[in-house]
C-alpha positions as CSV (number, residue, x, y, z in Angstrom):
1,X,-22.2,27.0,11.9
2,X,-18.5,26.6,12.6
3,X,-17.2,27.9,16.0
4,X,-13.8,29.0,14.6
5,X,-12.2,31.5,12.2
6,X,-9.1,31.3,10.1
7,X,-7.3,33.4,12.7
8,X,-8.1,30.7,15.3
9,X,-6.7,28.0,13.0
10,X,-3.5,30.0,12.4
11,X,-3.1,30.5,16.2
12,X,-3.4,26.8,17.0
13,X,-1.3,25.8,14.1
14,X,1.5,28.0,15.4
15,X,1.1,26.5,18.9
16,X,1.2,22.9,17.5
17,X,4.3,23.6,15.4
18,X,6.0,24.8,18.6
19,X,5.2,21.4,20.1
20,X,6.3,19.6,17.0
21,X,9.7,21.2,17.2
22,X,9.9,20.5,21.0
23,X,9.1,16.8,20.5
24,X,11.7,16.6,17.8
25,X,9.4,15.7,14.9
26,X,11.0,16.4,11.4
27,X,8.3,17.6,9.0
28,X,8.0,19.0,5.5
29,X,6.5,22.5,5.2
30,X,2.8,22.1,5.8
31,X,-0.2,23.5,3.9
32,X,-3.9,23.2,4.7
33,X,-6.9,23.5,2.5
34,X,-10.4,23.9,3.9
35,X,-13.1,22.0,1.9
36,X,-16.8,21.2,2.2
37,X,-18.4,17.8,2.2
38,X,-18.8,17.6,-1.6
39,X,-15.1,18.3,-2.2
40,X,-14.1,15.8,0.5
41,X,-16.2,13.1,-1.2
42,X,-14.4,13.9,-4.5
43,X,-10.9,13.8,-2.9
44,X,-11.8,10.4,-1.3
45,X,-12.8,9.0,-4.7
46,X,-9.7,10.4,-6.4
47,X,-7.3,9.2,-3.6
48,X,-6.9,12.7,-2.3
49,X,-5.3,14.1,-5.4
50,X,-6.3,17.6,-6.6
51,X,-5.5,16.5,-10.1
52,X,-6.0,13.0,-11.4
53,X,-6.6,11.4,-14.8
54,X,-10.3,10.6,-15.6
55,X,-11.6,7.1,-15.5
56,X,-15.1,5.7,-15.0
57,X,-13.9,3.8,-11.8
58,X,-13.3,7.1,-10.0
59,X,-16.8,8.3,-10.9
60,X,-18.2,5.1,-9.6
61,X,-16.3,5.4,-6.4
62,X,-17.6,8.9,-5.9
63,X,-21.2,7.9,-6.4
64,X,-20.8,4.9,-4.1
65,X,-19.2,7.0,-1.3
66,X,-21.7,9.7,-1.7
67,X,-24.7,7.3,-1.5
68,X,-23.3,5.6,1.6
69,X,-22.7,9.0,3.2
70,X,-26.2,10.3,2.3
71,X,-27.8,7.2,3.9
72,X,-25.6,7.4,7.0
73,X,-23.8,4.2,6.3
74,X,-20.4,5.9,6.0
75,X,-18.9,9.1,7.5
76,X,-16.3,11.4,6.1
77,X,-12.7,11.5,7.3
78,X,-11.7,14.4,9.6
79,X,-8.8,15.1,7.2
80,X,-6.8,13.7,4.2
81,X,-3.0,14.1,3.9
82,X,-0.9,13.9,0.8
83,X,2.7,12.7,0.8
84,X,4.1,15.8,-0.9
85,X,6.7,18.5,-0.2
86,X,5.2,20.9,0.9
87,X,2.7,18.4,2.6
88,X,-0.9,19.1,1.7
89,X,-3.8,18.3,4.0
90,X,-7.5,18.9,3.6
91,X,-9.6,20.0,6.6
92,X,-13.4,19.7,6.7
93,X,-15.2,23.0,7.0
94,X,-17.9,21.6,9.3
95,X,-15.4,20.4,11.9
96,X,-15.6,22.0,15.3
97,X,-12.6,24.1,16.6
98,X,-11.5,21.2,18.8
99,X,-11.7,18.8,16.0
100,X,-9.7,21.1,13.7
101,X,-6.9,21.4,16.4
102,X,-6.8,17.7,16.9
103,X,-6.7,17.1,13.1
104,X,-3.9,19.6,12.6
105,X,-1.8,17.8,15.3
106,X,-2.6,14.5,13.6
107,X,-1.5,15.8,10.2
108,X,1.9,16.7,11.6
109,X,2.3,13.1,12.7
110,X,1.6,11.9,9.2
111,X,3.9,14.6,7.8
112,X,6.8,13.4,9.9
113,X,6.2,9.8,9.0
114,X,6.1,10.6,5.2
115,X,9.3,12.5,5.4
116,X,11.3,9.9,7.4
117,X,10.0,6.4,6.8
118,X,12.3,4.5,4.4
119,X,9.4,3.0,2.3
120,X,8.3,6.6,1.3
121,X,11.9,7.9,0.9
122,X,12.9,5.1,-1.5
123,X,9.6,4.9,-3.5
124,X,8.5,8.5,-4.0
125,X,9.8,12.0,-4.6
126,X,7.5,14.2,-2.5
127,X,8.7,17.3,-4.3
128,X,7.2,16.1,-7.5
129,X,4.0,14.4,-6.2
130,X,1.4,17.0,-7.2
131,X,3.1,18.0,-10.4
132,X,3.6,14.3,-11.4
133,X,-0.1,13.5,-10.9
134,X,-1.1,16.6,-12.9
135,X,1.3,15.8,-15.7
136,X,0.0,12.2,-15.9
137,X,-3.6,13.4,-15.9
138,X,-2.8,15.9,-18.8
139,X,-1.2,13.0,-20.9
140,X,-4.3,10.8,-20.4
141,X,-6.6,13.6,-21.4
142,X,-4.6,14.3,-24.5
143,X,-5.0,10.6,-25.6
144,X,-8.7,10.8,-24.9
145,X,-9.1,13.9,-27.0
146,X,-7.0,12.5,-29.8
147,X,-9.4,11.5,-32.5
148,X,-7.1,8.7,-33.6
149,X,-7.4,7.1,-30.1
150,X,-10.5,8.3,-28.3
151,X,-12.0,7.8,-24.8
152,X,-13.3,4.3,-25.4
153,X,-9.8,2.9,-26.3
154,X,-8.1,4.7,-23.5
155,X,-10.7,3.6,-20.8
156,X,-10.5,0.0,-22.1
157,X,-6.7,-0.1,-21.9
158,X,-6.8,1.5,-18.5
159,X,-9.2,-1.2,-17.3
160,X,-6.6,-3.8,-18.2
161,X,-3.7,-1.9,-16.7
162,X,-5.6,-1.3,-13.4
163,X,-6.3,-5.0,-13.0
164,X,-2.6,-5.6,-12.9
165,X,-1.4,-2.4,-11.3
166,X,-0.1,-4.0,-8.1
167,X,1.4,-7.1,-9.8
168,X,4.8,-5.6,-9.2
169,X,7.6,-5.5,-6.7
170,X,6.5,-4.4,-3.3
171,X,9.7,-3.8,-1.4
172,X,10.9,-0.9,-3.6
173,X,13.8,-0.2,-1.2
174,X,15.7,-3.2,-2.8
175,X,17.2,-2.2,-6.1
176,X,16.3,-4.4,-9.0
177,X,19.3,-5.6,-11.0
178,X,19.5,-4.6,-14.6
179,X,19.3,-7.2,-17.4
180,X,23.1,-6.9,-17.9
181,X,23.6,-7.6,-14.2
182,X,21.3,-10.6,-14.3
183,X,23.2,-12.0,-17.3
184,X,26.5,-11.5,-15.4
185,X,25.1,-13.3,-12.4
186,X,23.9,-16.2,-14.5
187,X,27.3,-16.6,-16.0
188,X,29.0,-16.4,-12.6
189,X,26.7,-19.2,-11.3
190,X,27.7,-21.3,-14.4
191,X,31.4,-20.9,-13.6
192,X,31.8,-21.1,-9.8
193,X,35.1,-20.3,-8.2
194,X,37.5,-23.2,-7.3
195,X,36.2,-25.3,-4.4
196,X,38.9,-26.1,-1.8
197,X,36.8,-28.9,-0.4
198,X,36.1,-30.6,-3.8
199,X,37.9,-33.7,-2.7
200,X,35.4,-34.2,0.2
201,X,32.2,-34.4,-1.9
202,X,31.0,-35.4,-5.3
203,X,31.6,-32.8,-8.0
204,X,28.8,-30.3,-8.5
205,X,27.7,-30.1,-12.1
206,X,27.3,-26.5,-13.2
207,X,24.3,-25.9,-15.5
208,X,24.8,-23.9,-18.7
209,X,22.8,-20.6,-18.3
210,X,19.9,-19.9,-20.7
211,X,21.1,-16.5,-21.7
212,X,18.5,-16.3,-24.5
213,X,15.6,-16.8,-22.0
214,X,13.3,-13.9,-21.5
215,X,13.2,-13.0,-18.7
216,X,16.5,-14.2,-17.3
217,X,15.1,-14.2,-13.8
218,X,11.5,-14.4,-12.7
219,X,9.9,-11.0,-13.3
220,X,7.5,-9.4,-10.9
221,X,7.0,-6.0,-12.6
222,X,4.3,-7.3,-15.0
223,X,3.1,-4.0,-16.6
224,X,6.7,-2.7,-17.1
225,X,7.7,-6.1,-18.7
226,X,4.8,-5.9,-21.1
227,X,5.6,-2.3,-21.9
228,X,9.2,-3.2,-22.7
229,X,8.7,-6.4,-24.6
230,X,5.4,-6.3,-26.4
231,X,6.5,-4.9,-29.7
232,X,2.9,-4.4,-31.0
233,X,2.0,-1.7,-28.4
234,X,1.5,1.9,-29.6
235,X,3.4,4.6,-27.9
236,X,0.3,5.9,-26.0
237,X,-0.3,2.4,-24.7
238,X,3.3,2.1,-23.4
239,X,2.9,5.5,-21.7
240,X,-0.3,4.4,-20.0
241,X,1.4,1.3,-18.6
242,X,4.1,3.6,-17.3
243,X,1.5,5.9,-15.7
244,X,-0.4,3.2,-14.0
245,X,2.8,1.6,-12.7
246,X,4.1,4.9,-11.4
247,X,0.9,5.5,-9.5
248,X,0.9,2.0,-8.0
249,X,4.5,2.7,-6.9
250,X,3.3,5.8,-5.1
251,X,0.5,4.0,-3.2
252,X,2.4,0.9,-2.2
253,X,4.2,2.6,0.8
254,X,0.8,3.7,2.1
255,X,-0.5,0.2,1.9
256,X,2.6,-1.2,3.6
257,X,2.6,1.2,6.5
258,X,-1.1,1.8,7.2
259,X,-1.0,0.6,10.9
260,X,2.3,2.3,11.6
261,X,1.4,5.6,10.0
262,X,-2.1,6.0,11.5
263,X,-0.8,4.8,14.9
264,X,2.1,7.3,14.7
265,X,-0.2,10.2,13.8
266,X,-2.6,9.2,16.6
267,X,0.3,8.8,19.2
268,X,1.6,12.3,18.4
269,X,-1.7,14.1,18.3
270,X,-2.4,12.6,21.7
271,X,0.8,13.9,23.1
272,X,0.6,17.3,21.4
273,X,-3.0,17.9,22.5
274,X,-2.1,17.1,26.1
275,X,1.0,19.4,25.9
276,X,-1.1,22.3,24.6
277,X,-3.0,22.7,27.9
278,X,-6.3,23.2,26.2
279,X,-9.1,25.1,27.7
280,X,-11.5,22.7,29.6
281,X,-14.2,22.8,27.0
282,X,-11.8,21.9,24.2
283,X,-10.0,19.3,26.3
284,X,-13.2,17.4,27.2
285,X,-14.2,17.3,23.5
286,X,-10.7,16.2,22.6
287,X,-11.0,13.2,24.9
288,X,-14.2,12.1,23.3
289,X,-12.9,12.6,19.7
290,X,-9.6,10.8,20.5
291,X,-11.4,7.8,21.9
292,X,-13.7,7.8,18.8
293,X,-10.6,7.7,16.6
294,X,-8.7,4.9,18.4
295,X,-11.7,2.7,19.6
296,X,-11.7,-0.9,18.5
297,X,-13.9,-1.9,15.6
298,X,-16.1,-4.9,16.5
299,X,-15.4,-7.7,14.0
300,X,-12.6,-5.8,12.3
301,X,-9.1,-4.2,12.8
302,X,-8.9,-0.5,13.4
303,X,-5.3,0.5,12.3
304,X,-5.5,3.7,14.4
305,X,-6.2,1.6,17.5
306,X,-3.6,-1.1,16.9
307,X,-0.9,1.3,15.9
308,X,-1.5,3.7,18.8
309,X,-1.4,0.8,21.3
310,X,1.9,-0.6,19.9
311,X,3.6,2.8,19.8
312,X,2.6,3.5,23.3
313,X,3.9,0.2,24.5
314,X,7.2,0.8,22.7
315,X,7.6,4.1,24.6
316,X,6.7,2.4,27.9
317,X,9.1,-0.4,27.4
318,X,12.0,1.9,26.7
319,X,11.8,4.2,29.6
320,X,8.5,6.1,29.2
321,X,7.4,8.9,26.9
322,X,9.7,11.5,28.3
323,X,12.9,9.5,28.2
324,X,15.6,10.1,25.6
325,X,15.9,6.3,25.0
326,X,12.2,6.0,24.2
327,X,12.2,8.9,21.8
328,X,15.3,7.6,20.1
329,X,13.8,4.1,19.7
330,X,10.5,5.5,18.5
331,X,12.2,7.6,15.8
332,X,14.4,4.7,14.8
333,X,11.4,2.3,14.4
334,X,9.4,5.0,12.5
335,X,12.3,5.2,10.0
336,X,13.2,1.6,9.5
337,X,10.0,-0.5,9.6
338,X,6.8,-1.2,7.7
339,X,3.7,-2.9,9.1
340,X,4.8,-6.5,8.8
341,X,8.2,-6.0,10.5
342,X,6.7,-3.5,13.0
343,X,4.1,-6.0,14.2
344,X,6.4,-8.9,14.1
345,X,8.9,-7.1,16.3
346,X,6.6,-5.3,18.7
347,X,3.2,-6.9,18.9
348,X,3.7,-9.0,22.0
349,X,1.6,-11.7,23.6
350,X,0.4,-9.2,26.2
351,X,-0.6,-6.7,23.6
352,X,-2.5,-9.3,21.6
353,X,-4.5,-10.2,24.7
354,X,-5.2,-6.6,25.4
355,X,-6.3,-6.1,21.8
356,X,-8.4,-9.2,22.0
357,X,-7.0,-10.6,18.7
358,X,-8.3,-13.9,17.4
359,X,-8.4,-16.0,14.2
360,X,-11.7,-17.1,12.6
361,X,-13.0,-18.9,9.5
362,X,-16.3,-19.1,7.7
363,X,-18.6,-22.0,8.4
364,X,-21.7,-21.8,6.2
365,X,-23.3,-18.4,6.8
366,X,-21.4,-17.8,10.0
367,X,-17.9,-17.0,11.2
368,X,-16.4,-19.4,13.8
369,X,-13.5,-18.4,16.1
370,X,-10.8,-21.0,15.6
371,X,-7.9,-19.6,17.8
372,X,-7.6,-17.0,20.5
373,X,-4.4,-15.2,21.7
374,X,-3.7,-17.6,24.6
375,X,-0.4,-19.0,25.6
376,X,-0.7,-21.9,23.1
377,X,-2.1,-20.1,20.0
378,X,-1.1,-16.5,20.1
379,X,1.8,-16.9,17.6
380,X,-0.6,-18.6,15.1
381,X,-3.0,-15.8,15.5
382,X,-0.2,-13.3,14.9
383,X,1.0,-15.2,11.8
384,X,-2.5,-15.1,10.4
385,X,-2.7,-11.3,11.1
386,X,0.6,-10.7,9.3
387,X,-0.8,-12.4,6.2
388,X,-3.7,-10.0,6.1
389,X,-2.1,-6.6,6.2
390,X,-0.6,-4.4,3.5
391,X,0.4,-6.0,0.2
392,X,0.5,-9.4,1.9
393,X,-3.1,-9.7,0.9
394,X,-2.1,-9.6,-2.8
395,X,-0.8,-12.7,-4.6
396,X,2.8,-12.7,-5.7
397,X,2.9,-13.7,-9.4
398,X,6.0,-13.7,-11.6
399,X,6.7,-14.0,-15.3
400,X,8.8,-17.1,-15.9
401,X,8.9,-17.3,-19.7
402,X,7.8,-14.9,-22.4
403,X,8.2,-17.4,-25.2
404,X,6.4,-20.4,-23.8
405,X,6.3,-23.3,-26.3
406,X,8.1,-21.1,-28.8
407,X,4.9,-19.1,-29.5
408,X,5.4,-15.9,-27.5
409,X,2.9,-17.2,-25.0
410,X,3.4,-15.8,-21.5
411,X,4.0,-18.3,-18.7
412,X,3.6,-17.1,-15.1
413,X,3.9,-18.7,-11.7
414,X,1.9,-17.9,-8.6
415,X,4.0,-18.1,-5.4
416,X,1.4,-20.1,-3.4
417,X,1.4,-19.3,0.3
418,X,-1.5,-21.6,1.4
419,X,-4.2,-19.4,-0.1
420,X,-5.7,-20.4,-3.4
421,X,-6.5,-17.8,-6.0
422,X,-10.1,-16.7,-6.4
423,X,-11.2,-18.3,-9.7
424,X,-13.5,-15.5,-10.8
425,X,-10.8,-12.9,-10.3
426,X,-8.2,-15.1,-11.9
427,X,-10.2,-15.6,-15.0
428,X,-10.9,-11.8,-15.4
429,X,-7.3,-10.9,-14.7
430,X,-5.9,-13.4,-17.2
431,X,-8.3,-12.0,-19.8
432,X,-6.9,-8.5,-19.2
433,X,-3.3,-9.9,-19.3
434,X,-3.9,-11.6,-22.6
435,X,-5.2,-8.4,-24.0
436,X,-2.2,-6.5,-22.9
437,X,0.3,-9.1,-24.1
438,X,-1.5,-10.0,-27.3
439,X,-0.8,-13.7,-27.0
440,X,-1.9,-16.7,-24.9
441,X,-1.1,-16.6,-21.2
442,X,-0.6,-19.5,-18.7
443,X,-0.5,-19.3,-14.9
444,X,0.9,-22.1,-12.8
445,X,-0.6,-22.2,-9.2
446,X,-2.0,-24.7,-6.6
447,X,-5.7,-25.5,-6.1
448,X,-6.7,-27.5,-3.1
449,X,-3.1,-28.6,-2.5
450,X,-2.5,-29.8,-6.1
451,X,-0.6,-28.2,-8.9
452,X,-2.8,-26.5,-11.4
453,X,-2.5,-24.6,-14.7
454,X,-4.8,-21.8,-15.7
455,X,-4.8,-20.5,-19.2
456,X,-6.4,-17.8,-21.3
457,X,-6.2,-18.5,-25.0
458,X,-8.3,-17.9,-28.1
459,X,-10.6,-20.7,-26.9
460,X,-11.2,-18.9,-23.6
461,X,-10.4,-19.6,-20.0
462,X,-9.3,-23.1,-18.8
463,X,-8.0,-24.5,-15.5
464,X,-6.8,-28.0,-15.0
465,X,-4.7,-30.0,-12.5
466,X,-1.1,-30.9,-13.5
467,X,-0.3,-34.5,-13.0
């Protein structure tokens, strides 16, 4: 039985909003929805959205999460927050009063981050979030219910689109040049301005631009390229590619700022809860709950823990939590960074030792520590960490030629960063890509430090070294 009423939550929400204003946080209007365990399991499976298009993978996710929860392998989150305006958050009905107060304070930290961080501002329109998800869901359902299309065709096409959803540009803040601008740039490179130092070096031979090449520049937005250049797609298929890409665009900022965002919300719930001067019984439970949220995860990385420690260290280094300089710095970093730049700038050697960060690799059935954060190796450990967060875990693959060998075959290149592609995943993904493009596809990469070419043709999958 809960030890709180709606009137209690309204009282503490008002108290928290006073502290939010006092600390200078800048939030959207905030709405809360109280839900039970079954509803929270559903929101987890559907990425927190109250409306989402149907697909078998979400049902599978629901059953998996529910089974793990029923057997005590996985718990439920205290809350879920949606990047929307007004901001929507779900509170668990079974939470204690203290946990509800802590969660509400945590939510306002996320709210401020959503509104002000540049990755969210440039990639999403929070005023349209909920309406957009509902509109996309309605369109998918119409295609499913259309007897000329049907559920099987829609699900099959969604399978292929989902496999390539994040094969797109990650830094959405950088504007992509149009095809006309790319053509203009290619012409400019072919006719460089006069060189006043030409008499000092051998003449540079300008290359004639291939203005008939498609694409003119390597293309990272694979689904959108297929949508725009595969003439054999039906209108509903083009729409589905648009829908899947739009949803990937919505989720990329959350992937790119997981450590910053969770750390920011934890930092501010910690400060707000202390400023509320809670009754003793609530304060003691708060200390326990807070430590549960930010405790290290043995064998893994807890983003709440790492983010909280780094934000606290920034405040300490710039004069302490109550100083104007620290607050100004905190807000500036919150606005301008994402996880990779945040950790590159502020994860110091001392913090890495405090966090006990190390690098490891598999050896047979065991994991072996290869480097620790000592004076000699901490920068290598940090570099390894930066390659394992956000979209840095996803391979960068670009379309180089859409008419390879003059047969409309698709030729792509993997920007190899020292990590080979997983062959099983590569085979499946190339199969999906061939289905979407309708012609053979080729992928240039590196395997065991040697150039390699993977292909998916009528004959099936093949991979060979390039001599």
